[in-house]
TIVODREN-967270 format. One record per residue (C-alpha): residue number from 1; residue in one letter; x, y, z. Coordinates in steps of 0.2 Angstrom, whole numbers. Example, Ala and Ser with C-alpha at 12.3 -4.5 7.8 and 13.67 -1.06 7.14 Angstrom:
BEGIN
pt num 1, residuo A, x 62, y -22, z 39
pt num 2, residuo S, x 68, y -5, z 36
***
This chain:
BEGIN
pt num 1, residuo M, x 615, y 432, z 544
pt num 2, residuo A, x 609, y 415, z 548
pt num 3, residuo H, x 592, y 414, z 558
pt num 4, residuo D, x 587, y 400, z 569
pt num 5, residuo T, x 575, y 390, z 558
pt num 6, residuo I, x 559, y 380, z 561
pt num 7, residuo V, x 555, y 367, z 547
pt num 8, residuo V, x 537, y 363, z 543
pt num 9, residuo L, x 536, y 346, z 535
pt num 10, residuo D, x 521, y 346, z 523
pt num 11, residuo Y, x 509, y 331, z 522
pt num 12, residuo G, x 497, y 339, z 510
pt num 13, residuo S, x 486, y 349, z 522
pt num 14, residuo Q, x 478, y 365, z 514
pt num 15, residuo T, x 483, y 374, z 530
pt num 16, residuo S, x 502, y 370, z 530
pt num 17, residuo Q, x 506, y 387, z 524
pt num 18, residuo L, x 497, y 394, z 539
pt num 19, residuo I, x 508, y 385, z 551
pt num 20, residuo A, x 524, y 393, z 543
pt num 21, residuo R, x 515, y 410, z 544
pt num 22, residuo R, x 510, y 408, z 562
pt num 23, residuo V, x 528, y 403, z 567
pt num 24, residuo R, x 534, y 419, z 558
pt num 25, residuo D, x 522, y 429, z 567
pt num 26, residuo A, x 532, y 424, z 583
pt num 27, residuo N, x 547, y 432, z 574
pt num 28, residuo V, x 555, y 415, z 571
pt num 29, residuo Y, x 561, y 411, z 553
pt num 30, residuo C, x 552, y 396, z 546
pt num 31, residuo E, x 552, y 386, z 529
pt num 32, residuo M, x 540, y 373, z 523
pt num 33, residuo F, x 545, y 357, z 513
pt num 34, residuo S, x 537, y 341, z 507
pt num 35, residuo W, x 541, y 327, z 519
pt num 36, residuo R, x 549, y 319, z 503
pt num 37, residuo T, x 562, y 333, z 501
pt num 38, residuo D, x 580, y 328, z 501
pt num 39, residuo P, x 586, y 327, z 519
pt num 40, residuo E, x 602, y 336, z 515
pt num 41, residuo R, x 593, y 351, z 509
pt num 42, residuo I, x 583, y 352, z 525
pt num 43, residuo L, x 597, y 348, z 537
pt num 44, residuo A, x 608, y 361, z 529
pt num 45, residuo L, x 596, y 374, z 538
pt num 46, residuo Q, x 601, y 366, z 555
pt num 47, residuo P, x 583, y 367, z 561
pt num 48, residuo K, x 579, y 371, z 579
pt num 49, residuo G, x 563, y 361, z 578
pt num 50, residuo F, x 551, y 352, z 566
pt num 51, residuo I, x 532, y 354, z 564
pt num 52, residuo L, x 523, y 340, z 555
pt num 53, residuo S, x 508, y 346, z 546
pt num 54, residuo G, x 491, y 338, z 544
pt num 55, residuo G, x 486, y 329, z 528
pt num 56, residuo P, x 472, y 319, z 520
pt num 57, residuo N, x 479, y 302, z 522
pt num 58, residuo S, x 477, y 288, z 536
pt num 59, residuo V, x 493, y 283, z 543
pt num 60, residuo Y, x 488, y 264, z 544
pt num 61, residuo E, x 484, y 263, z 525
pt num 62, residuo D, x 497, y 256, z 512
pt num 63, residuo G, x 507, y 270, z 504
pt num 64, residuo A, x 503, y 283, z 517
pt num 65, residuo P, x 516, y 297, z 520
pt num 66, residuo T, x 529, y 292, z 533
pt num 67, residuo L, x 541, y 301, z 545
pt num 68, residuo P, x 558, y 303, z 538
pt num 69, residuo A, x 571, y 295, z 549
pt num 70, residuo Y, x 582, y 311, z 551
pt num 71, residuo V, x 568, y 320, z 560
pt num 72, residuo L, x 569, y 309, z 576
pt num 73, residuo E, x 588, y 307, z 573
pt num 74, residuo S, x 591, y 326, z 574
pt num 75, residuo G, x 587, y 326, z 592
pt num 76, residuo V, x 578, y 343, z 591
pt num 77, residuo P, x 560, y 345, z 597
pt num 78, residuo V, x 545, y 339, z 586
pt num 79, residuo L, x 527, y 345, z 585
pt num 80, residuo G, x 515, y 334, z 576
pt num 81, residuo I, x 498, y 342, z 571
pt num 82, residuo C, x 483, y 332, z 566
pt num 83, residuo Y, x 490, y 319, z 554
pt num 84, residuo G, x 507, y 324, z 561
pt num 85, residuo M, x 501, y 318, z 579
pt num 86, residuo Q, x 494, y 302, z 571
pt num 87, residuo L, x 511, y 299, z 562
pt num 88, residuo L, x 521, y 301, z 578
pt num 89, residuo T, x 510, y 289, z 587
pt num 90, residuo H, x 509, y 276, z 573
pt num 91, residuo Q, x 528, y 275, z 570
pt num 92, residuo L, x 533, y 275, z 588
pt num 93, residuo G, x 522, y 260, z 593
pt num 94, residuo G, x 505, y 268, z 597
pt num 95, residuo K, x 488, y 264, z 589
pt num 96, residuo V, x 478, y 275, z 577
pt num 97, residuo G, x 460, y 270, z 571
pt num 98, residuo R, x 445, y 276, z 562
pt num 99, residuo S, x 435, y 288, z 573
pt num 100, residuo V, x 417, y 283, z 575
pt num 101, residuo K, x 412, y 302, z 574
pt num 102, residuo R, x 422, y 312, z 562
pt num 103, residuo E, x 427, y 329, z 570
pt num 104, residuo Y, x 426, y 344, z 558
pt num 105, residuo G, x 424, y 362, z 564
pt num 106, residuo P, x 424, y 370, z 581
pt num 107, residuo A, x 427, y 359, z 596
pt num 108, residuo A, x 431, y 360, z 615
pt num 109, residuo V, x 447, y 353, z 621
pt num 110, residuo Y, x 450, y 350, z 640
pt num 111, residuo I, x 468, y 352, z 646
pt num 112, residuo D, x 474, y 338, z 658
pt num 113, residuo A, x 491, y 346, z 661
pt num 114, residuo E, x 489, y 365, z 663
pt num 115, residuo N, x 507, y 367, z 668
pt num 116, residuo H, x 514, y 359, z 652
pt num 117, residuo P, x 526, y 371, z 642
pt num 118, residuo L, x 514, y 370, z 627
pt num 119, residuo F, x 500, y 378, z 637
pt num 120, residuo R, x 509, y 391, z 646
pt num 121, residuo G, x 500, y 408, z 646
pt num 122, residuo L, x 484, y 400, z 639
pt num 123, residuo H, x 468, y 406, z 647
pt num 124, residuo D, x 451, y 397, z 650
pt num 125, residuo E, x 438, y 401, z 637
pt num 126, residuo D, x 423, y 400, z 648
pt num 127, residuo L, x 416, y 383, z 642
pt num 128, residuo H, x 409, y 379, z 659
pt num 129, residuo S, x 422, y 366, z 664
pt num 130, residuo E, x 431, y 364, z 680
pt num 131, residuo Q, x 448, y 363, z 671
pt num 132, residuo L, x 456, y 374, z 658
pt num 133, residuo A, x 446, y 373, z 642
pt num 134, residuo L, x 450, y 379, z 624
pt num 135, residuo R, x 440, y 382, z 609
pt num 136, residuo V, x 449, y 374, z 594
pt num 137, residuo W, x 447, y 369, z 576
pt num 138, residuo M, x 446, y 350, z 572
pt num 139, residuo S, x 447, y 342, z 555
pt num 140, residuo H, x 450, y 323, z 556
pt num 141, residuo G, x 442, y 306, z 553
pt num 142, residuo D, x 455, y 296, z 563
pt num 143, residuo K, x 460, y 297, z 581
pt num 144, residuo V, x 474, y 291, z 593
pt num 145, residuo D, x 467, y 276, z 602
pt num 146, residuo E, x 483, y 271, z 612
pt num 147, residuo L, x 498, y 283, z 615
pt num 148, residuo A, x 515, y 277, z 610
pt num 149, residuo P, x 527, y 271, z 624
pt num 150, residuo G, x 534, y 286, z 633
pt num 151, residuo F, x 520, y 298, z 629
pt num 152, residuo A, x 509, y 306, z 642
pt num 153, residuo P, x 491, y 313, z 639
pt num 154, residuo L, x 490, y 332, z 639
pt num 155, residuo A, x 472, y 335, z 634
pt num 156, residuo H, x 456, y 326, z 628
pt num 157, residuo S, x 439, y 331, z 620
pt num 158, residuo Q, x 422, y 323, z 621
pt num 159, residuo N, x 426, y 313, z 606
pt num 160, residuo A, x 444, y 308, z 608
pt num 161, residuo P, x 454, y 303, z 624
pt num 162, residuo F, x 470, y 310, z 617
pt num 163, residuo V, x 470, y 326, z 608
pt num 164, residuo A, x 487, y 332, z 615
pt num 165, residuo S, x 502, y 322, z 621
pt num 166, residuo A, x 520, y 323, z 624
pt num 167, residuo D, x 536, y 313, z 627
pt num 168, residuo L, x 546, y 326, z 637
pt num 169, residuo T, x 562, y 315, z 637
pt num 170, residuo R, x 563, y 315, z 618
pt num 171, residuo Q, x 555, y 332, z 616
pt num 172, residuo L, x 541, y 325, z 605
pt num 173, residuo Y, x 524, y 334, z 606
pt num 174, residuo A, x 507, y 332, z 597
pt num 175, residuo V, x 490, y 340, z 595
pt num 176, residuo Q, x 475, y 333, z 586
pt num 177, residuo F, x 468, y 350, z 583
pt num 178, residuo H, x 474, y 364, z 571
pt num 179, residuo P, x 483, y 378, z 581
pt num 180, residuo E, x 487, y 387, z 565
pt num 181, residuo V, x 470, y 392, z 560
pt num 182, residuo V, x 461, y 408, z 566
pt num 183, residuo H, x 447, y 397, z 573
pt num 184, residuo T, x 458, y 391, z 586
pt num 185, residuo P, x 459, y 408, z 595
pt num 186, residuo Q, x 475, y 404, z 606
pt num 187, residuo G, x 484, y 393, z 593
pt num 188, residuo G, x 496, y 407, z 590
pt num 189, residuo T, x 501, y 407, z 608
pt num 190, residuo L, x 503, y 388, z 608
pt num 191, residuo L, x 515, y 388, z 593
pt num 192, residuo R, x 524, y 403, z 600
pt num 193, residuo N, x 527, y 392, z 616
pt num 194, residuo F, x 534, y 378, z 605
pt num 195, residuo V, x 546, y 388, z 595
pt num 196, residuo H, x 552, y 400, z 609
pt num 197, residuo D, x 551, y 390, z 625
pt num 198, residuo V, x 553, y 372, z 619
pt num 199, residuo C, x 564, y 374, z 604
pt num 200, residuo G, x 574, y 389, z 610
pt num 201, residuo A, x 573, y 398, z 594
pt num 202, residuo T, x 579, y 417, z 594
pt num 203, residuo P, x 565, y 429, z 588
pt num 204, residuo D, x 575, y 439, z 576
pt num 205, residuo W, x 565, y 437, z 560
pt num 206, residuo T, x 559, y 456, z 559
pt num 207, residuo P, x 557, y 468, z 545
pt num 208, residuo A, x 572, y 479, z 549
pt num 209, residuo N, x 583, y 464, z 550
pt num 210, residuo Y, x 576, y 457, z 534
pt num 211, residuo I, x 579, y 474, z 525
pt num 212, residuo D, x 597, y 475, z 530
pt num 213, residuo E, x 600, y 457, z 525
pt num 214, residuo Q, x 592, y 459, z 508
pt num 215, residuo V, x 601, y 475, z 504
pt num 216, residuo A, x 617, y 467, z 507
pt num 217, residuo A, x 612, y 452, z 497
pt num 218, residuo I, x 606, y 462, z 482
pt num 219, residuo R, x 623, y 472, z 482
pt num 220, residuo R, x 633, y 456, z 482
pt num 221, residuo Q, x 622, y 448, z 467
pt num 222, residuo V, x 620, y 464, z 456
pt num 223, residuo G, x 638, y 472, z 458
pt num 224, residuo G, x 639, y 485, z 445
pt num 225, residuo G, x 625, y 477, z 434
pt num 226, residuo K, x 609, y 485, z 428
pt num 227, residuo V, x 592, y 479, z 435
pt num 228, residuo V, x 575, y 481, z 427
pt num 229, residuo L, x 558, y 478, z 436
pt num 230, residuo G, x 541, y 477, z 429
pt num 231, residuo L, x 532, y 488, z 441
pt num 232, residuo S, x 513, y 486, z 443
pt num 233, residuo G, x 510, y 497, z 458
pt num 234, residuo G, x 505, y 482, z 468
pt num 235, residuo V, x 512, y 479, z 485
pt num 236, residuo D, x 524, y 465, z 480
pt num 237, residuo S, x 533, y 474, z 465
pt num 238, residuo S, x 532, y 490, z 475
pt num 239, residuo V, x 542, y 483, z 490
pt num 240, residuo V, x 554, y 475, z 478
pt num 241, residuo A, x 557, y 491, z 469
pt num 242, residuo A, x 560, y 500, z 486
pt num 243, residuo L, x 572, y 487, z 492
pt num 244, residuo I, x 582, y 486, z 476
pt num 245, residuo H, x 583, y 505, z 475
pt num 246, residuo R, x 589, y 506, z 493
pt num 247, residuo A, x 603, y 493, z 488
pt num 248, residuo V, x 609, y 499, z 471
pt num 249, residuo G, x 600, y 516, z 467
pt num 250, residuo D, x 600, y 521, z 449
pt num 251, residuo Q, x 606, y 504, z 443
pt num 252, residuo L, x 587, y 500, z 444
pt num 253, residuo T, x 575, y 505, z 431
pt num 254, residuo C, x 556, y 502, z 433
pt num 255, residuo V, x 545, y 499, z 418
pt num 256, residuo F, x 527, y 503, z 422
pt num 257, residuo V, x 514, y 498, z 408
pt num 258, residuo D, x 497, y 507, z 409
pt num 259, residuo H, x 486, y 495, z 400
pt num 260, residuo G, x 470, y 505, z 404
pt num 261, residuo M, x 463, y 492, z 416
pt num 262, residuo L, x 469, y 500, z 432
pt num 263, residuo R, x 458, y 508, z 445
pt num 264, residuo K, x 454, y 526, z 446
pt num 265, residuo G, x 469, y 537, z 448
pt num 266, residuo E, x 481, y 522, z 450
pt num 267, residuo A, x 492, y 526, z 435
pt num 268, residuo A, x 496, y 544, z 441
pt num 269, residuo Q, x 498, y 537, z 459
pt num 270, residuo V, x 512, y 525, z 453
pt num 271, residuo V, x 521, y 539, z 444
pt num 272, residuo E, x 520, y 551, z 458
pt num 273, residuo T, x 525, y 539, z 471
pt num 274, residuo F, x 540, y 530, z 463
pt num 275, residuo E, x 547, y 543, z 451
pt num 276, residuo R, x 544, y 559, z 461
pt num 277, residuo E, x 543, y 554, z 479
pt num 278, residuo Q, x 555, y 539, z 479
pt num 279, residuo G, x 567, y 546, z 466
pt num 280, residuo M, x 567, y 530, z 455
pt num 281, residuo R, x 571, y 529, z 437
pt num 282, residuo L, x 554, y 525, z 430
pt num 283, residuo V, x 549, y 522, z 412
pt num 284, residuo A, x 530, y 524, z 411
pt num 285, residuo V, x 522, y 517, z 395
pt num 286, residuo N, x 504, y 522, z 390
pt num 287, residuo S, x 498, y 507, z 380
pt num 288, residuo V, x 479, y 509, z 383
pt num 289, residuo E, x 475, y 509, z 364
pt num 290, residuo D, x 485, y 494, z 360
pt num 291, residuo Y, x 476, y 484, z 374
pt num 292, residuo L, x 459, y 489, z 369
pt num 293, residuo E, x 462, y 485, z 351
pt num 294, residuo A, x 469, y 467, z 356
pt num 295, residuo L, x 454, y 464, z 367
pt num 296, residuo E, x 440, y 470, z 355
pt num 297, residuo G, x 426, y 458, z 355
pt num 298, residuo V, x 434, y 446, z 368
pt num 299, residuo T, x 423, y 440, z 382
pt num 300, residuo D, x 431, y 424, z 388
pt num 301, residuo P, x 441, y 427, z 404
pt num 302, residuo E, x 455, y 415, z 400
pt num 303, residuo Q, x 457, y 423, z 383
pt num 304, residuo K, x 458, y 440, z 391
pt num 305, residuo R, x 471, y 434, z 403
pt num 306, residuo K, x 482, y 427, z 389
pt num 307, residuo I, x 480, y 442, z 378
pt num 308, residuo I, x 485, y 454, z 392
pt num 309, residuo G, x 500, y 443, z 398
pt num 310, residuo E, x 506, y 441, z 380
pt num 311, residuo K, x 505, y 460, z 376
pt num 312, residuo F, x 514, y 464, z 392
pt num 313, residuo I, x 528, y 453, z 388
pt num 314, residuo R, x 530, y 461, z 371
pt num 315, residuo I, x 529, y 479, z 378
pt num 316, residuo F, x 541, y 475, z 392
pt num 317, residuo E, x 553, y 466, z 380
pt num 318, residuo R, x 553, y 482, z 369
pt num 319, residuo E, x 556, y 494, z 383
pt num 320, residuo A, x 570, y 483, z 391
pt num 321, residuo R, x 579, y 483, z 374
pt num 322, residuo K, x 579, y 502, z 374
pt num 323, residuo L, x 588, y 502, z 390
pt num 324, residuo G, x 604, y 494, z 383
pt num 325, residuo H, x 612, y 479, z 390
pt num 326, residuo I, x 602, y 473, z 406
pt num 327, residuo N, x 610, y 460, z 417
pt num 328, residuo F, x 596, y 457, z 430
pt num 329, residuo L, x 577, y 455, z 430
pt num 330, residuo A, x 568, y 459, z 447
pt num 331, residuo Q, x 552, y 451, z 451
pt num 332, residuo G, x 539, y 452, z 465
pt num 333, residuo T, x 539, y 433, z 469
pt num 334, residuo I, x 533, y 429, z 486
pt num 335, residuo Y, x 534, y 413, z 497
pt num 336, residuo P, x 516, y 407, z 493
pt num 337, residuo D, x 520, y 409, z 474
pt num 338, residuo V, x 535, y 398, z 477
pt num 339, residuo I, x 525, y 385, z 486
pt num 340, residuo E, x 510, y 385, z 475
pt num 341, residuo S, x 520, y 384, z 459
pt num 342, residuo A, x 532, y 370, z 465
pt num 343, residuo S, x 520, y 356, z 463
pt num 344, residuo K, x 534, y 344, z 462
pt num 345, residuo D, x 539, y 348, z 480
pt num 346, residuo R, x 521, y 346, z 486
pt num 347, residuo P, x 516, y 328, z 479
pt num 348, residuo D, x 503, y 326, z 492
pt num 349, residuo A, x 493, y 342, z 489
pt num 350, residuo H, x 485, y 349, z 473
pt num 351, residuo T, x 494, y 362, z 463
pt num 352, residuo I, x 484, y 378, z 465
pt num 353, residuo K, x 492, y 388, z 451
pt num 354, residuo S, x 508, y 392, z 442
pt num 355, residuo H, x 515, y 410, z 444
pt num 356, residuo H, x 524, y 420, z 431
pt num 357, residuo N, x 526, y 437, z 438
pt num 358, residuo V, x 529, y 446, z 422
pt num 359, residuo G, x 517, y 434, z 412
pt num 360, residuo G, x 531, y 422, z 407
pt num 361, residuo L, x 547, y 427, z 399
pt num 362, residuo P, x 552, y 424, z 381
pt num 363, residuo D, x 566, y 411, z 378
pt num 364, residuo D, x 578, y 424, z 372
pt num 365, residuo M, x 578, y 435, z 387
pt num 366, residuo T, x 593, y 429, z 397
pt num 367, residuo F, x 591, y 439, z 413
pt num 368, residuo E, x 597, y 433, z 430
pt num 369, residuo L, x 583, y 434, z 442
pt num 370, residuo V, x 583, y 445, z 458
pt num 371, residuo E, x 569, y 440, z 469
pt num 372, residuo P, x 572, y 448, z 487
pt num 373, residuo L, x 554, y 443, z 493
pt num 374, residuo R, x 553, y 425, z 488
pt num 375, residuo L, x 554, y 420, z 506
pt num 376, residuo C, x 541, y 431, z 513
pt num 377, residuo F, x 522, y 430, z 515
pt num 378, residuo K, x 511, y 444, z 510
pt num 379, residuo D, x 509, y 451, z 528
pt num 380, residuo E, x 527, y 451, z 530
pt num 381, residuo V, x 529, y 460, z 513
pt num 382, residuo R, x 517, y 474, z 520
pt num 383, residuo R, x 527, y 476, z 536
pt num 384, residuo I, x 543, y 477, z 526
pt num 385, residuo G, x 535, y 490, z 515
pt num 386, residuo E, x 530, y 500, z 530
pt num 387, residuo E, x 548, y 499, z 537
pt num 388, residuo L, x 555, y 505, z 520
pt num 389, residuo G, x 544, y 521, z 521
pt num 390, residuo L, x 532, y 517, z 507
pt num 391, residuo P, x 515, y 526, z 508
pt num 392, residuo E, x 500, y 517, z 516
pt num 393, residuo S, x 491, y 518, z 499
pt num 394, residuo I, x 504, y 507, z 492
pt num 395, residuo V, x 508, y 496, z 506
pt num 396, residuo W, x 489, y 492, z 510
pt num 397, residuo R, x 483, y 492, z 492
pt num 398, residuo Q, x 470, y 478, z 492
pt num 399, residuo P, x 474, y 463, z 480
pt num 400, residuo F, x 471, y 467, z 462
pt num 401, residuo P, x 472, y 454, z 448
pt num 402, residuo G, x 486, y 455, z 435
pt num 403, residuo P, x 473, y 458, z 421
pt num 404, residuo G, x 466, y 472, z 431
pt num 405, residuo L, x 448, y 477, z 428
pt num 406, residuo A, x 448, y 466, z 412
pt num 407, residuo I, x 441, y 452, z 423
pt num 408, residuo R, x 430, y 463, z 433
pt num 409, residuo C, x 422, y 470, z 417
pt num 410, residuo L, x 412, y 455, z 412
pt num 411, residuo G, x 408, y 453, z 394
pt num 412, residuo E, x 416, y 464, z 381
pt num 413, residuo I, x 429, y 477, z 386
pt num 414, residuo T, x 427, y 495, z 379
pt num 415, residuo W, x 433, y 511, z 386
pt num 416, residuo E, x 416, y 517, z 390
pt num 417, residuo R, x 412, y 501, z 401
pt num 418, residuo L, x 429, y 502, z 409
pt num 419, residuo E, x 426, y 520, z 414
pt num 420, residuo K, x 409, y 515, z 422
pt num 421, residuo L, x 417, y 502, z 432
pt num 422, residuo R, x 431, y 513, z 437
pt num 423, residuo E, x 419, y 526, z 444
pt num 424, residuo A, x 408, y 514, z 453
pt num 425, residuo D, x 423, y 505, z 461
pt num 426, residuo A, x 430, y 522, z 467
pt num 427, residuo I, x 413, y 526, z 475
pt num 428, residuo F, x 412, y 509, z 484
pt num 429, residuo T, x 430, y 509, z 490
pt num 430, residuo G, x 430, y 527, z 494
pt num 431, residuo E, x 415, y 525, z 505
pt num 432, residuo L, x 423, y 510, z 514
pt num 433, residuo A, x 438, y 520, z 517
pt num 434, residuo A, x 428, y 534, z 524
pt num 435, residuo H, x 420, y 522, z 536
pt num 436, residuo S, x 437, y 514, z 541
pt num 437, residuo M, x 432, y 498, z 533
pt num 438, residuo L, x 443, y 496, z 518
pt num 439, residuo R, x 457, y 488, z 529
pt num 440, residuo R, x 449, y 483, z 545
pt num 441, residuo G, x 432, y 478, z 540
pt num 442, residuo T, x 436, y 470, z 523
pt num 443, residuo Q, x 452, y 462, z 516
pt num 444, residuo Q, x 446, y 464, z 498
pt num 445, residuo A, x 432, y 475, z 491
pt num 446, residuo F, x 428, y 480, z 473
pt num 447, residuo A, x 414, y 482, z 460
pt num 448, residuo V, x 410, y 471, z 445
pt num 449, residuo L, x 401, y 477, z 429
pt num 450, residuo L, x 389, y 463, z 423
pt num 451, residuo P, x 386, y 460, z 405
pt num 452, residuo V, x 367, y 462, z 407
pt num 453, residuo K, x 355, y 476, z 407
pt num 454, residuo S, x 339, y 479, z 418
pt num 455, residuo V, x 324, y 490, z 417
pt num 456, residuo G, x 323, y 505, z 429
pt num 457, residuo V, x 315, y 522, z 431
pt num 458, residuo M, x 323, y 538, z 434
pt num 459, residuo G, x 311, y 553, z 435
pt num 460, residuo D, x 297, y 549, z 424
pt num 461, residuo G, x 307, y 540, z 411
pt num 462, residuo R, x 311, y 522, z 408
pt num 463, residuo T, x 329, y 516, z 408
pt num 464, residuo Y, x 337, y 501, z 402
pt num 465, residuo E, x 355, y 501, z 408
pt num 466, residuo E, x 369, y 490, z 415
pt num 467, residuo V, x 371, y 482, z 432
pt num 468, residuo I, x 385, y 484, z 445
pt num 469, residuo T, x 389, y 470, z 458
pt num 470, residuo L, x 398, y 475, z 474
pt num 471, residuo R, x 409, y 462, z 482
pt num 472, residuo A, x 417, y 463, z 499
pt num 473, residuo V, x 425, y 449, z 509
pt num 474, residuo T, x 433, y 445, z 525
pt num 475, residuo T, x 447, y 433, z 526
pt num 476, residuo E, x 463, y 428, z 535
pt num 477, residuo D, x 472, y 419, z 521
pt num 478, residuo F, x 462, y 421, z 505
pt num 479, residuo M, x 461, y 402, z 504
pt num 480, residuo T, x 443, y 404, z 511
pt num 481, residuo A, x 433, y 419, z 513
pt num 482, residuo D, x 416, y 425, z 519
pt num 483, residuo W, x 406, y 440, z 512
pt num 484, residuo A, x 407, y 455, z 523
pt num 485, residuo R, x 392, y 460, z 533
pt num 486, residuo L, x 393, y 478, z 528
pt num 487, residuo P, x 380, y 490, z 537
pt num 488, residuo Y, x 364, y 492, z 527
pt num 489, residuo D, x 365, y 511, z 527
pt num 490, residuo L, x 383, y 511, z 520
pt num 491, residuo L, x 377, y 499, z 506
pt num 492, residuo A, x 362, y 510, z 503
pt num 493, residuo R, x 373, y 526, z 501
pt num 494, residuo V, x 385, y 517, z 489
pt num 495, residuo S, x 370, y 511, z 479
pt num 496, residuo R, x 362, y 528, z 478
pt num 497, residuo R, x 378, y 537, z 473
pt num 498, residuo I, x 383, y 524, z 460
pt num 499, residuo V, x 365, y 526, z 452
pt num 500, residuo N, x 365, y 545, z 453
pt num 501, residuo E, x 384, y 548, z 448
pt num 502, residuo V, x 388, y 534, z 436
pt num 503, residuo K, x 380, y 536, z 419
pt num 504, residuo G, x 374, y 520, z 412
pt num 505, residuo I, x 371, y 511, z 428
pt num 506, residuo N, x 353, y 509, z 435
pt num 507, residuo R, x 355, y 494, z 447
pt num 508, residuo V, x 367, y 489, z 461
pt num 509, residuo V, x 367, y 472, z 469
pt num 510, residuo Y, x 378, y 464, z 483
pt num 511, residuo D, x 387, y 448, z 482
pt num 512, residuo V, x 383, y 437, z 497
pt num 513, residuo T, x 393, y 421, z 491
pt num 514, residuo S, x 407, y 414, z 502
pt num 515, residuo K, x 423, y 405, z 496
pt num 516, residuo P, x 419, y 391, z 494
pt num 517, residuo P, x 408, y 388, z 484
pt num 518, residuo G, x 412, y 404, z 475
pt num 519, residuo T, x 428, y 412, z 472
pt num 520, residuo I, x 433, y 430, z 477
pt num 521, residuo E, x 434, y 436, z 459
pt num 522, residuo W, x 420, y 433, z 447
pt num 523, residuo E, x 432, y 428, z 433
***
């Protein structure tokens, strides 16, 4: 089934992905491409509209990214955001210059054309103005000084006369602020107005439709072949397993490797959910001793990652060979993985990381890949999982690093230290869940075991034991995050329980570092 599609042209903004996510939140299919991408590849999608992202460049500088000719030649509506607005202005005859005062952060925008289609349904945010006023997020050092011919002003701020404009005849629209970020509270409504009302895109991008389409696609691809999947128990691989199993049943075999670095009870939960409840063919491999032996004495986090990744490849390869001839390898690749890995397609942005969902495959493993989620964002994956009937404990499992507790157990890894960390983590997340804060109050929460000891006193005796750090963050996209303001009485209860119930721990601290400058994980 072909969906009406909105194309986001990426000019290097760190929030370009968010534009695509917000469009999909409006149930309209959206893909993101570099502005340099081959036009034939983009036009093959027959886009109903284009959105031009922000970016770090100035449009008037030599070598700055430009607007591909096919965008205007297509005749479909175009929305420019930040750099996208300046680009439309510059290329169509307006003037863009350096702003005397750089705007970064929250700002007030005053709407001069309240009846314009972009602003339909938006409400005044009580900024003590006689006209419709919105709270928005700005991030720009340049501004539009003179609109291009045919454009009319739609909004202004105290710092810039033109923060929104439009040429209704050519269906060209532009905003200087960022509607895609959560700091623009009504930005989602503005984008929904653009894709629904201006572009006329059909809102049929739904979990139920996606499942039907992917089940049919998997059946066409796999035919009568066999599929193997490295199942971690995380939401991505779990939803892939459920999708493929619905499509081809016992042609799928899941391989679950327990490396001993999982959270408390997770190994048993994976087996219970997928083998017994979902009725899938599951090969569960206990390799705890192998991993502990390989990690003995290792303290460097990158070395830990490499050892765990390499060990997984070898075990997975061995188990796959036992299954006989395998035609297909399934992976939990999702759309952010594709975007972040494809640095060649994002020349105007930094490569964030490369993704190898089974740790990187040996050259002699000649599987054909099955990746039914490679067009989905994480929140879409969760909605698909719910639609497939997976339990909440799997669908809403918080992000967990591939190396597992190995990079939350700072310093040397031993079974004793892993058990301490597992128990402390279970107490922390269990208390958050009991107070309904594991999903709503925090997007990621966990314990970290530090490679230091501190002096304490229990009863009348001196103790010299290890330290647990608690980490909990709130975030919309995991690109930035803030530490969660958990209630003091909750933190006190967690601390008391950990010290009393986890042998070998005598001190608990709480991490109040945001991202940036810190990262969410410690290693």
